MMTF fields as JSON, N, C-alpha, C and O atoms, coordinates in Angstrom:
{
  "mmtfVersion": "1.0.0",
  "mmtfProducer": "UNKNOWN",
  "numBonds": 479,
  "numAtoms": 480,
  "numGroups": 120,
  "numChains": 1,
  "numModels": 1,
  "chainsPerModel": [1],
  "groupsPerChain": [120],
  "chainIdList": ["A"],
  "bondAtomList": [4, 2, 8, 6, 12, 10, 16, 14, 20, 18, 24, 22, 28, 26, 32, 30, 36, 34, 40, 38, 44, 42, 48, 46, 52, 50, 56, 54, 60, 58, 64, 62, 68, 66, 72, 70, 76, 74, 80, 78, 84, 82, 88, 86, 92, 90, 96, 94, 100, 98, 104, 102, 108, 106, 112, 110, 116, 114, 120, 118, 124, 122, 128, 126, 132, 130, 136, 134, 140, 138, 144, 142, 148, 146, 152, 150, 156, 154, 160, 158, 164, 162, 168, 166, 172, 170, 176, 174, 180, 178, 184, 182, 188, 186, 192, 190, 196, 194, 200, 198, 204, 202, 208, 206, 212, 210, 216, 214, 220, 218, 224, 222, 228, 226, 232, 230, 236, 234, 240, 238, 244, 242, 248, 246, 252, 250, 256, 254, 260, 258, 264, 262, 268, 266, 272, 270, 276, 274, 280, 278, 284, 282, 288, 286, 292, 290, 296, 294, 300, 298, 304, 302, 308, 306, 312, 310, 316, 314, 320, 318, 324, 322, 328, 326, 332, 330, 336, 334, 340, 338, 344, 342, 348, 346, 352, 350, 356, 354, 360, 358, 364, 362, 368, 366, 372, 370, 376, 374, 380, 378, 384, 382, 388, 386, 392, 390, 396, 394, 400, 398, 404, 402, 408, 406, 412, 410, 416, 414, 420, 418, 424, 422, 428, 426, 432, 430, 436, 434, 440, 438, 444, 442, 448, 446, 452, 450, 456, 454, 460, 458, 464, 462, 468, 466, 472, 470, 476, 474],
  "bondOrderList": [1, 1, 1, 1, 1, 1, 1, 1, 1, 1, 1, 1, 1, 1, 1, 1, 1, 1, 1, 1, 1, 1, 1, 1, 1, 1, 1, 1, 1, 1, 1, 1, 1, 1, 1, 1, 1, 1, 1, 1, 1, 1, 1, 1, 1, 1, 1, 1, 1, 1, 1, 1, 1, 1, 1, 1, 1, 1, 1, 1, 1, 1, 1, 1, 1, 1, 1, 1, 1, 1, 1, 1, 1, 1, 1, 1, 1, 1, 1, 1, 1, 1, 1, 1, 1, 1, 1, 1, 1, 1, 1, 1, 1, 1, 1, 1, 1, 1, 1, 1, 1, 1, 1, 1, 1, 1, 1, 1, 1, 1, 1, 1, 1, 1, 1, 1, 1, 1, 1],
  "groupList": [{"groupName": "MET", "atomNameList": ["N", "CA", "C", "O"], "elementList": ["N", "C", "C", "O"], "formalChargeList": [0, 0, 0, 0], "bondAtomList": [1, 0, 2, 1, 3, 2], "bondOrderList": [1, 1, 2], "singleLetterCode": "M", "chemCompType": "L-PEPTIDE LINKING"}, {"groupName": "LEU", "atomNameList": ["N", "CA", "C", "O"], "elementList": ["N", "C", "C", "O"], "formalChargeList": [0, 0, 0, 0], "bondAtomList": [1, 0, 2, 1, 3, 2], "bondOrderList": [1, 1, 2], "singleLetterCode": "L", "chemCompType": "L-PEPTIDE LINKING"}, {"groupName": "LYS", "atomNameList": ["N", "CA", "C", "O"], "elementList": ["N", "C", "C", "O"], "formalChargeList": [0, 0, 0, 0], "bondAtomList": [1, 0, 2, 1, 3, 2], "bondOrderList": [1, 1, 2], "singleLetterCode": "K", "chemCompType": "L-PEPTIDE LINKING"}, {"groupName": "PHE", "atomNameList": ["N", "CA", "C", "O"], "elementList": ["N", "C", "C", "O"], "formalChargeList": [0, 0, 0, 0], "bondAtomList": [1, 0, 2, 1, 3, 2], "bondOrderList": [1, 1, 2], "singleLetterCode": "F", "chemCompType": "L-PEPTIDE LINKING"}, {"groupName": "VAL", "atomNameList": ["N", "CA", "C", "O"], "elementList": ["N", "C", "C", "O"], "formalChargeList": [0, 0, 0, 0], "bondAtomList": [1, 0, 2, 1, 3, 2], "bondOrderList": [1, 1, 2], "singleLetterCode": "V", "chemCompType": "L-PEPTIDE LINKING"}, {"groupName": "THR", "atomNameList": ["N", "CA", "C", "O"], "elementList": ["N", "C", "C", "O"], "formalChargeList": [0, 0, 0, 0], "bondAtomList": [1, 0, 2, 1, 3, 2], "bondOrderList": [1, 1, 2], "singleLetterCode": "T", "chemCompType": "L-PEPTIDE LINKING"}, {"groupName": "ARG", "atomNameList": ["N", "CA", "C", "O"], "elementList": ["N", "C", "C", "O"], "formalChargeList": [0, 0, 0, 0], "bondAtomList": [1, 0, 2, 1, 3, 2], "bondOrderList": [1, 1, 2], "singleLetterCode": "R", "chemCompType": "L-PEPTIDE LINKING"}, {"groupName": "SER", "atomNameList": ["N", "CA", "C", "O"], "elementList": ["N", "C", "C", "O"], "formalChargeList": [0, 0, 0, 0], "bondAtomList": [1, 0, 2, 1, 3, 2], "bondOrderList": [1, 1, 2], "singleLetterCode": "S", "chemCompType": "L-PEPTIDE LINKING"}, {"groupName": "GLY", "atomNameList": ["N", "CA", "C", "O"], "elementList": ["N", "C", "C", "O"], "formalChargeList": [0, 0, 0, 0], "bondAtomList": [1, 0, 2, 1, 3, 2], "bondOrderList": [1, 1, 2], "singleLetterCode": "G", "chemCompType": "PEPTIDE LINKING"}, {"groupName": "ASP", "atomNameList": ["N", "CA", "C", "O"], "elementList": ["N", "C", "C", "O"], "formalChargeList": [0, 0, 0, 0], "bondAtomList": [1, 0, 2, 1, 3, 2], "bondOrderList": [1, 1, 2], "singleLetterCode": "D", "chemCompType": "L-PEPTIDE LINKING"}, {"groupName": "GLU", "atomNameList": ["N", "CA", "C", "O"], "elementList": ["N", "C", "C", "O"], "formalChargeList": [0, 0, 0, 0], "bondAtomList": [1, 0, 2, 1, 3, 2], "bondOrderList": [1, 1, 2], "singleLetterCode": "E", "chemCompType": "L-PEPTIDE LINKING"}, {"groupName": "ILE", "atomNameList": ["N", "CA", "C", "O"], "elementList": ["N", "C", "C", "O"], "formalChargeList": [0, 0, 0, 0], "bondAtomList": [1, 0, 2, 1, 3, 2], "bondOrderList": [1, 1, 2], "singleLetterCode": "I", "chemCompType": "L-PEPTIDE LINKING"}, {"groupName": "TYR", "atomNameList": ["N", "CA", "C", "O"], "elementList": ["N", "C", "C", "O"], "formalChargeList": [0, 0, 0, 0], "bondAtomList": [1, 0, 2, 1, 3, 2], "bondOrderList": [1, 1, 2], "singleLetterCode": "Y", "chemCompType": "L-PEPTIDE LINKING"}, {"groupName": "HIS", "atomNameList": ["N", "CA", "C", "O"], "elementList": ["N", "C", "C", "O"], "formalChargeList": [0, 0, 0, 0], "bondAtomList": [1, 0, 2, 1, 3, 2], "bondOrderList": [1, 1, 2], "singleLetterCode": "H", "chemCompType": "L-PEPTIDE LINKING"}, {"groupName": "ALA", "atomNameList": ["N", "CA", "C", "O"], "elementList": ["N", "C", "C", "O"], "formalChargeList": [0, 0, 0, 0], "bondAtomList": [1, 0, 2, 1, 3, 2], "bondOrderList": [1, 1, 2], "singleLetterCode": "A", "chemCompType": "L-PEPTIDE LINKING"}, {"groupName": "GLN", "atomNameList": ["N", "CA", "C", "O"], "elementList": ["N", "C", "C", "O"], "formalChargeList": [0, 0, 0, 0], "bondAtomList": [1, 0, 2, 1, 3, 2], "bondOrderList": [1, 1, 2], "singleLetterCode": "Q", "chemCompType": "L-PEPTIDE LINKING"}, {"groupName": "PRO", "atomNameList": ["N", "CA", "C", "O"], "elementList": ["N", "C", "C", "O"], "formalChargeList": [0, 0, 0, 0], "bondAtomList": [1, 0, 2, 1, 3, 2], "bondOrderList": [1, 1, 2], "singleLetterCode": "P", "chemCompType": "L-PEPTIDE LINKING"}, {"groupName": "ASN", "atomNameList": ["N", "CA", "C", "O"], "elementList": ["N", "C", "C", "O"], "formalChargeList": [0, 0, 0, 0], "bondAtomList": [1, 0, 2, 1, 3, 2], "bondOrderList": [1, 1, 2], "singleLetterCode": "N", "chemCompType": "L-PEPTIDE LINKING"}, {"groupName": "TRP", "atomNameList": ["N", "CA", "C", "O"], "elementList": ["N", "C", "C", "O"], "formalChargeList": [0, 0, 0, 0], "bondAtomList": [1, 0, 2, 1, 3, 2], "bondOrderList": [1, 1, 2], "singleLetterCode": "W", "chemCompType": "L-PEPTIDE LINKING"}],
  "groupTypeList": [0, 1, 2, 3, 4, 5, 1, 1, 2, 6, 6, 7, 8, 4, 7, 6, 9, 10, 3, 11, 9, 12, 12, 10, 6, 13, 13, 14, 15, 11, 8, 4, 2, 12, 1, 7, 8, 13, 14, 7, 6, 12, 4, 6, 6, 12, 4, 15, 16, 0, 16, 17, 16, 4, 5, 8, 11, 1, 9, 10, 16, 10, 13, 9, 4, 4, 0, 10, 11, 18, 3, 16, 9, 6, 14, 14, 3, 10, 14, 14, 0, 14, 6, 1, 5, 10, 16, 9, 4, 14, 14, 10, 11, 14, 10, 9, 10, 10, 6, 1, 3, 9, 6, 7, 2, 13, 6, 13, 3, 3, 4, 10, 10, 6, 10, 7, 4, 1, 6, 8],
  "groupIdList": [1, 2, 3, 4, 5, 6, 7, 8, 9, 10, 11, 12, 13, 14, 15, 16, 17, 18, 19, 20, 21, 22, 23, 24, 25, 26, 27, 28, 29, 30, 31, 32, 33, 34, 35, 36, 37, 38, 39, 40, 41, 42, 43, 44, 45, 46, 47, 48, 49, 50, 51, 52, 53, 54, 55, 56, 57, 58, 59, 60, 61, 62, 63, 64, 65, 66, 67, 68, 69, 70, 71, 72, 73, 74, 75, 76, 77, 78, 79, 80, 81, 82, 83, 84, 85, 86, 87, 88, 89, 90, 91, 92, 93, 94, 95, 96, 97, 98, 99, 100, 101, 102, 103, 104, 105, 106, 107, 108, 109, 110, 111, 112, 113, 114, 115, 116, 117, 118, 119, 120],
  "secStructList": [7, 3, 3, 3, 3, 3, 3, 3, 7, 5, 7, 6, 6, 7, 7, 2, 2, 2, 2, 2, 2, 2, 0, 0, 0, 0, 0, 2, 2, 2, 2, 2, 2, 2, 2, 6, 6, 6, 7, 1, 3, 3, 3, 3, 3, 3, 7, 7, 7, 7, 7, 7, 6, 6, 6, 7, 7, 7, 7, 7, 7, 1, 7, 1, 3, 3, 3, 3, 3, 3, 3, 1, 1, 2, 2, 2, 2, 2, 2, 2, 2, 2, 2, 2, 6, 1, 2, 2, 2, 2, 2, 2, 2, 2, 2, 2, 2, 2, 2, 2, 5, 7, 4, 4, 4, 7, 3, 3, 3, 3, 3, 7, 7, 7, 7, 7, 7, 7, 7, 7],
  "xCoordList": [-11.358, -10.259, -10.56, -11.685, -9.559, -9.663, -8.675, -7.485, -9.174, -8.316, -8.18, -9.158, -6.923, -6.577, -5.938, -4.992, -6.449, -5.976, -5.461, -6.057, -4.342, -3.799, -3.511, -2.889, -3.968, -3.653, -2.457, -2.459, -1.438, -0.188, 0.197, -0.023, 0.767, 1.23, 2.736, 3.248, 3.431, 4.882, 5.203, 4.405, 6.376, 6.852, 7.064, 7.385, 6.884, 7.177, 8.658, 9.506, 8.958, 10.336, 10.819, 11.937, 10.002, 10.348, 9.587, 8.358, 10.302, 9.631, 8.881, 9.148, 7.952, 7.186, 8.117, 7.97, 9.071, 10.001, 10.875, 11.097, 11.373, 12.172, 11.341, 11.816, 10.095, 9.176, 8.987, 9.15, 8.643, 8.399, 9.671, 9.624, 10.795, 12.057, 12.398, 12.74, 12.305, 12.652, 11.656, 12.036, 10.38, 9.362, 9.637, 9.66, 9.841, 10.013, 11.337, 11.38, 12.404, 13.723, 13.957, 14.71, 13.311, 13.606, 12.373, 12.297, 11.418, 10.3, 9.476, 9.091, 9.206, 8.418, 9.122, 8.473, 10.445, 11.196, 11.001, 11.029, 10.806, 10.475, 9.119, 8.933, 8.162, 6.849, 6.94, 6.324, 7.696, 7.859, 8.437, 7.984, 9.438, 10.098, 9.102, 9.133, 8.23, 7.354, 5.966, 5.28, 5.544, 4.221, 4.257, 3.24, 5.433, 5.549, 5.118, 5.493, 4.324, 3.811, 2.473, 1.804, 2.079, 0.789, -0.137, -1.285, 0.368, -0.434, -0.287, 0.721, -1.313, -1.248, -0.88, -0.402, -1.098, -0.713, -0.319, -0.863, 0.642, 1.087, 1.281, 2.21, 0.391, 0.329, 0.4, -0.222, 1.171, 1.207, 0.696, 1.178, -0.292, -0.885, -0.602, -1.2, 0.318, 0.746, -0.242, -0.616, -0.65, -1.622, -0.969, 0.149, -1.667, -1.233, -2.075, -3.217, -1.527, -2.321, -2.797, -2.101, -3.978, -4.518, -5.33, -5.839, -5.453, -6.223, -7.69, -8.254, -8.288, -9.71, -10.444, -10.19, -11.35, -12.004, -12.898, -13.202, -13.308, -14.172, -13.333, -13.562, -12.355, -11.594, -10.296, -9.757, -9.791, -8.511, -7.315, -6.172, -7.557, -6.479, -5.912, -6.65, -4.583, -3.9, -3.616, -2.655, -4.461, -4.304, -3.354, -3.271, -2.64, -1.808, -2.742, -3.625, -2.57, -3.46, -3.253, -2.159, -4.312, -4.224, -3.332, -2.759, -3.217, -2.392, -1.629, -2.072, -0.489, 0.362, 0.33, 0.711, -0.119, -0.156, -1.306, -1.611, -1.925, -2.928, -2.226, -1.903, -1.998, -1.326, -2.382, -3.245, -2.302, -3.247, -2.495, -1.486, -3.002, -2.472, -3.655, -4.651, -3.537, -4.588, -4.229, -3.113, -5.196, -5.014, -6.051, -7.184, -5.673, -6.632, -7.808, -8.905, -7.574, -8.646, -8.247, -7.139, -9.149, -8.928, -7.768, -7.011, -7.639, -6.56, -5.19, -4.271, -5.045, -3.778, -3.503, -2.363, -4.546, -4.395, -3.929, -2.993, -4.579, -4.225, -2.784, -2.066, -2.368, -0.991, 0.003, 1.041, -0.316, 0.567, 0.645, 1.728, -0.48, -0.489, 0.296, 0.981, 0.194, 0.974, 2.468, 3.235, 2.876, 4.292, 4.72, 5.786, 3.895, 4.245, 4.287, 4.924, 3.62, 3.611, 4.609, 4.672, 5.39, 6.482, 7.414, 7.692, 7.899, 8.66, 9.802, 9.939, 10.621, 11.752, 11.29, 11.871, 10.245, 9.701, 9.024, 9.263, 8.184, 7.496, 8.492, 8.268, 9.586, 10.611, 11.286, 11.529, 11.592, 12.209, 11.288, 11.732, 10.014, 9.046, 8.895, 8.937, 8.72, 8.532, 9.733, 9.573, 10.927, 12.14, 12.197, 12.547, 11.853, 11.874, 10.736, 10.917, 9.572, 8.441, 8.75, 8.308, 9.497, 9.844, 10.633, 10.538, 11.405, 12.177, 11.299, 11.672, 10.145, 9.361, 7.998, 7.585, 7.302, 5.89, 5.614, 6.382, 4.498, 3.868, 2.902, 1.754, 3.361, 2.611, 1.289, 0.398, 1.153, -0.114, -1.248, -2.419, -0.916, -1.934, -2.3, -3.141, -1.675, -2.021, -3.504, -4.027, -4.169, -5.555, -5.642, -5.211, -6.203, -6.262, -7.718, -8.538, -8.031, -9.386, -9.409, -8.49, -10.465, -10.742, -11.701, -12.489, -11.626, -12.592, -13.317, -12.76, -14.562, -15.404, -15.685, -16.182, -15.385, -15.539, -16.843, -17.303, -17.426, -18.582, -18.238, -17.791, -18.435, -18.077, -19.304, -20.113, -19.438, -20.541, -20.045, -18.915, -20.889, -20.575, -20.966, -22.101, -20.015, -20.266, -20.528, -19.895, -21.457, -21.811, -21.132, -21.077, -20.615, -19.871, -20.554, -20.019],
  "yCoordList": [14.985, 14.111, 12.709, 12.223, 12.079, 10.727, 9.85, 10.158, 8.751, 7.865, 6.524, 5.81, 6.203, 4.966, 4.029, 4.412, 2.812, 1.849, 0.601, 0.12, 0.082, -1.18, -2.066, -1.632, -3.318, -4.325, -5.112, -5.572, -5.267, -5.883, -7.029, -6.963, -8.066, -9.244, -9.375, -9.243, -9.632, -9.812, -11.151, -12.087, -11.223, -12.466, -13.533, -13.229, -14.764, -15.898, -15.848, -15.544, -16.144, -16.148, -14.814, -14.725, -13.772, -12.458, -12.28, -12.351, -12.049, -11.867, -10.539, -9.654, -10.416, -9.184, -8.007, -6.948, -8.182, -7.095, -6.72, -5.536, -7.716, -7.444, -6.693, -5.758, -7.123, -6.506, -5.019, -4.167, -4.722, -3.334, -2.502, -1.386, -3.04, -2.31, -1.98, -0.841, -2.978, -2.743, -1.784, -0.884, -1.994, -1.121, 0.331, 1.204, 0.597, 1.973, 2.591, 3.767, 1.809, 2.351, 2.457, 3.319, 1.579, 1.536, 1.761, 2.739, 0.855, 0.912, 2.191, 2.8, 2.596, 3.824, 5.035, 5.982, 5.002, 6.131, 6.243, 7.341, 5.115, 5.145, 5.809, 6.63, 5.44, 6.084, 7.578, 8.34, 8.005, 9.437, 10.138, 11.216, 9.512, 10.104, 10.366, 11.43, 9.405, 9.541, 10.094, 10.577, 10.032, 10.562, 12.041, 12.731, 12.521, 13.94, 14.813, 14.582, 15.813, 16.702, 16.253, 17.007, 15.017, 14.501, 14.17, 14.611, 13.402, 12.944, 13.892, 14.584, 13.909, 14.748, 13.945, 14.514, 12.624, 11.753, 10.392, 9.921, 9.771, 8.41, 7.716, 8.032, 6.762, 6.16, 4.645, 4.049, 4.02, 2.573, 2.192, 2.688, 1.301, 0.826, -0.671, -1.472, -1.036, -2.433, -3.221, -2.804, -4.361, -5.227, -5.853, -6.363, -5.809, -6.434, -7.692, -7.596, -8.876, -10.094, -10.288, -9.939, -10.841, -11.154, -12.44, -12.774, -13.157, -14.397, -14.134, -13.1, -15.086, -15.031, -15.005, -15.862, -14.045, -13.938, -15.144, -15.37, -15.899, -17.066, -18.322, -19.076, -18.552, -19.803, -19.694, -20.706, -18.486, -18.298, -18.588, -18.468, -18.966, -19.308, -18.039, -17.152, -17.971, -16.844, -17.231, -17.946, -16.751, -17.034, -16.027, -14.874, -16.488, -15.593, -14.662, -15.14, -13.334, -12.421, -12.524, -12.837, -12.258, -12.305, -11.202, -11.337, -10.107, -8.979, -8.46, -8.621, -7.842, -7.345, -5.838, -5.313, -5.153, -3.692, -3.163, -3.676, -2.129, -1.364, -0.065, 0.76, 0.1, 1.299, 2.26, 1.872, 3.508, 4.532, 5.67, 6.157, 6.076, 7.268, 8.206, 7.832, 9.392, 10.398, 11.409, 11.926, 11.675, 12.646, 13.755, 13.496, 14.984, 16.078, 15.942, 16.428, 15.273, 15.104, 14.018, 13.484, 13.71, 12.664, 13.027, 12.153, 14.291, 14.714, 14.432, 14.014, 14.65, 14.367, 12.863, 12.437, 12.062, 10.605, 10.176, 9.385, 10.695, 10.339, 10.75, 10.01, 11.909, 12.367, 11.44, 11.099, 11.034, 10.117, 8.771, 8.201, 8.264, 6.969, 7.046, 6.095, 8.17, 8.338, 8.277, 7.662, 8.899, 8.885, 7.485, 7.013, 6.82, 5.499, 4.413, 3.376, 4.643, 3.64, 3.938, 3.207, 5.011, 5.238, 4.03, 3.568, 3.511, 2.257, 2.19, 1.186, 3.227, 3.182, 3.213, 2.542, 3.99, 4.075, 2.765, 2.23, 2.244, 0.975, -0.156, -1.013, -0.167, -1.204, -1.079, -2.088, 0.143, 0.353, -0.135, -0.805, 0.207, -0.2, -1.718, -2.34, -2.315, -3.769, -4.525, -5.519, -4.062, -4.728, -4.71, -5.712, -3.575, -3.49, -4.298, -4.927, -4.283, -5.067, -6.561, -7.269, -7.045, -8.467, -8.9, -10.053, -7.993, -8.296, -8.39, -9.042, -7.751, -7.514, -8.193, -8.726, -8.176, -8.565, -9.857, -10.274, -10.48, -11.492, -10.704, -10.476, -10.297, -9.375, -9.959, -9.213, -11.279, -11.896, -11.575, -11.745, -11.12, -10.837, -9.355, -8.982, -8.507, -7.081, -6.909, -7.563, -6.039, -5.674, -4.154, -3.546, -3.535, -2.075, -1.627, -2.29, -0.506, 0.043, 1.463, 1.899, 2.168, 3.469, 3.229, 2.284, 4.085, 3.992, 5.309, 6.387, 5.188, 6.331, 6.253, 5.233, 7.282, 7.233, 7.856, 8.858, 7.24, 7.763, 7.655, 6.603, 8.7, 8.687, 8.958, 9.828, 8.214, 8.403, 9.196, 9.021, 10.052, 10.798, 9.922, 9.457, 9.706, 8.896, 9.816, 10.859, 9.401, 10.203, 9.594, 8.374, 10.47, 10.106, 9.156, 8.776],
  "zCoordList": [-2.828, -2.458, -2.984, -2.875, -3.545, -4.092, -3.339, -3.275, -2.766, -1.975, -2.69, -2.908, -3.05, -3.742, -2.72, -2.031, -2.623, -1.625, -2.322, -3.286, -1.82, -2.304, -1.106, -0.137, -1.177, -0.169, -0.685, -1.827, 0.15, -0.269, 0.667, 1.876, 0.091, 0.838, 0.654, -0.458, 1.735, 1.641, 0.994, 1.036, 0.399, -0.217, 0.841, 1.989, 0.454, 1.321, 1.693, 0.854, 2.941, 3.391, 3.922, 4.428, 3.82, 4.35, 5.661, 5.676, 6.755, 8.045, 8.058, 7.245, 8.978, 9.113, 9.387, 8.776, 10.299, 10.623, 9.43, 9.176, 8.694, 7.494, 6.458, 5.813, 6.315, 5.361, 5.671, 4.797, 6.918, 7.307, 7.146, 6.628, 7.584, 7.491, 6.036, 5.719, 5.155, 3.756, 3.108, 2.36, 3.409, 2.82, 3.207, 2.339, 4.469, 4.932, 4.467, 4.107, 4.475, 4.126, 2.621, 2.168, 1.843, 0.403, -0.47, -1.213, -0.373, -1.313, -1.161, -2.159, 0.06, 0.262, -0.334, -0.778, -0.344, -0.896, -2.407, -2.963, -3.059, -4.491, -4.677, -5.576, -3.804, -3.859, -3.667, -4.412, -2.682, -2.422, -3.656, -4.041, -4.262, -5.428, -6.566, -7.185, -6.836, -8.002, -7.685, -8.586, -6.433, -6.085, -5.717, -5.789, -5.324, -4.957, -6.132, -7.281, -5.803, -6.839, -7.397, -8.104, -7.079, -7.551, -6.376, -6.338, -5.431, -4.303, -3.122, -2.98, -2.281, -1.083, 0.164, 1.145, 0.134, 1.261, 0.714, -0.285, 1.393, 1.065, 2.411, 3.153, 2.719, 4.05, 3.936, 3.057, 4.839, 4.948, 6.315, 7.333, 6.334, 7.595, 7.683, 6.963, 8.575, 8.69, 9.543, 10.639, 9.017, 9.685, 10.911, 10.837, 12.024, 13.266, 13.475, 13.924, 13.157, 13.303, 14.742, 15.696, 14.873, 16.196, 16.1, 15.031, 17.204, 17.162, 16.816, 17.174, 16.118, 15.838, 17.177, 18.023, 17.394, 18.7, 19.044, 20.215, 18.054, 18.304, 18.505, 19.451, 17.616, 17.662, 18.443, 18.889, 18.612, 19.281, 18.385, 18.828, 17.133, 16.2, 15.58, 15.151, 15.544, 14.9, 13.451, 13.163, 12.547, 11.122, 10.489, 10.911, 9.466, 8.665, 7.897, 7.185, 8.023, 7.294, 5.784, 5.315, 5.04, 3.582, 3.034, 1.953, 3.783, 3.364, 4.58, 5.717, 4.331, 5.412, 5.576, 6.622, 4.557, 4.641, 3.795, 2.718, 4.319, 3.586, 3.201, 4.056, 1.91, 1.427, 0.886, 0.099, 1.315, 0.873, 0.208, 0.718, -0.928, -1.59, -1.811, -2.431, -1.312, -1.409, -2.492, -2.539, -3.353, -4.436, -4.288, -3.88, -4.617, -4.504, -5.473, -5.196, -6.618, -7.593, -8.603, -8.552, -9.499, -10.501, -11.446, -11.865, -11.768, -12.667, -12.045, -12.749, -10.758, -10.08, -10.078, -10.26, -9.874, -9.933, -11.318, -11.447, -12.351, -13.733, -14.059, -14.731, -13.592, -13.828, -13.128, -13.695, -11.903, -11.177, -11.89, -12.019, -12.347, -13.033, -14.344, -14.719, -15.029, -16.261, -15.942, -16.683, -14.864, -14.463, -14.029, -14.423, -13.219, -12.689, -13.762, -13.572, -14.873, -15.947, -17.063, -18.052, -16.909, -17.861, -17.761, -16.655, -18.884, -18.864, -17.858, -17.159, -17.765, -16.826, -15.373, -14.52, -15.091, -13.729, -13.359, -12.276, -14.243, -13.985, -13.754, -12.898, -14.507, -14.338, -12.979, -12.317, -12.554, -11.238, -10.115, -9.183, -10.217, -9.196, -9.189, -8.128, -10.363, -10.449, -9.902, -9.193, -10.227, -9.738, -8.212, -7.588, -7.618, -6.164, -5.545, -4.503, -6.177, -5.656, -5.638, -4.733, -6.616, -6.669, -5.431, -5.012, -4.848, -3.642, -2.404, -1.429, -2.432, -1.233, -1.211, -0.181, -2.338, -2.355, -3.101, -3.967, -2.745, -3.575, -4.455, -4.073, -5.614, -6.471, -6.96, -7.366, -6.926, -7.352, -6.376, -6.716, -5.181, -4.156, -4.056, -3.239, -4.88, -4.862, -5.188, -6.091, -4.457, -4.737, -4.675, -3.696, -5.724, -5.838, -5.931, -6.566, -5.301, -5.398, -4.861, -4.167, -5.192, -4.594, -3.432, -3.45, -2.434, -1.338, -1.195, -1.407, -0.832, -0.532, 0.955, 1.432, 1.681, 3.126, 3.581, 3.033, 4.593, 5.311, 6.788, 7.246, 7.512, 8.933, 9.773, 9.451, 10.845, 11.794, 12.992, 13.448, 13.484, 14.698, 15.882, 15.979, 16.773, 17.96, 19.151, 19.315, 19.949, 21.133, 22.354, 22.51, 23.218, 24.415, 25.282, 26.324]
}
């Protein structure tokens, strides 16, 4: 399993609620359209801001959503990337992202997971 993660920041002037609503109703549907058949999971984890436990200050988070796309293997990832970078598909995605994101803040990476067993 290969897990691809992207940290995303909403555009200035877009409220958190507007961001989540638009992402789920519109942008995520573009992901579903082009990731189907390649990815095994497509997950959005919305950041819930909280005050700094030391200072009590509620800072604006650097990112608003952690997006995860899970692929069964590297070949599936490569096939998805080939599809997503086709000119017409890339243009559709970019046009929609301009409405929603501060694209300069996108951060992409793979993650390798290690899990610890916790005792009761």
